[in-house]
C-alpha positions in Angstrom: -47.2 10.5 -33.7 -46.7 7.4 -31.6 -43.1 7.2 -32.9 -42.4 10.7 -31.7 -44.0 9.9 -28.4 -41.8 6.8 -28.0 -38.7 8.9 -28.8 -39.7 11.5 -26.3 -40.5 8.9 -23.7 -37.0 7.3 -24.2 -35.4 10.7 -24.0 -37.1 11.6 -20.7 -36.4 8.2 -19.2 -32.7 8.7 -20.2 -32.8 12.1 -18.6 -34.3 10.7 -15.4 -31.6 8.0 -15.4 -28.9 10.6 -15.9 -30.3 12.8 -13.1 -30.6 9.8 -10.8 -27.0 8.7 -11.6 -25.7 12.3 -11.0 -27.6 12.4 -7.6 -26.1 9.1 -6.7 -22.7 10.3 -7.7 -23.1 13.4 -5.6 -24.1 11.2 -2.6 -21.1 9.0 -3.1 -18.8 11.9 -3.3 -20.2 13.4 -0.1 -19.8 10.1 1.7 -16.2 9.9 0.4 -15.4 13.3 1.7 -16.9 12.4 5.1 -14.9 9.2 5.2 -11.7 11.1 4.3 -12.3 13.3 7.3 -12.7 10.3 9.5 -9.5 8.7 8.1 -7.6 11.9 8.6 -8.6 12.1 12.2 -7.9 8.5 12.9 -4.6 8.7 11.0 -3.4 11.3 13.5 -4.4 9.0 16.4 -2.7 6.1 14.7 0.5 8.1 14.1 0.6 9.1 17.7 0.0 5.5 18.8 2.8 4.4 16.4 5.2 7.0 18.1 4.3 5.6 21.5 4.9 2.1 20.3 8.3 3.1 18.8 9.2 4.7 22.1 8.2 1.5 24.0 10.3 -0.6 21.7 13.3 1.7 22.2 12.9 1.4 25.9 12.6 -2.4 25.8 15.7 -2.6 23.6 17.6 -0.5 26.1 16.4 -2.8 29.0 17.5 -5.8 26.9 20.9 -4.4 26.3 21.3 -3.6 30.0 20.2 -7.2 30.9 22.7 -8.7 28.3 25.5 -6.5 29.8 24.6 -7.5 33.3 24.6 -11.2 32.4 28.0 -10.7 30.6 29.4 -9.0 33.7 28.0 -11.8 36.0 29.7 -14.4 33.8 33.0 -12.6 33.9 32.7 -12.2 37.7 32.0 -16.0 38.0 34.9 -16.8 35.7 37.3 -14.8 37.9 36.2 -16.7 41.0 
């Protein structure tokens, strides 16, 4: 009888372990879904910030080209004098 009791006790403890593992897995999956929502929202903001940064880099490159051209024109004007 005690052998059967020991087997039943092990079975129920395994069942409890399985249930607790499944609950923990469900909690982890819920947390993961929540984090994916945060990542998606922040990804949109990051993408918009990247576009703004790219636009600023393009504008700075245009200013640099204008400056280089102005310096080249100045050097040509000085050489003619």
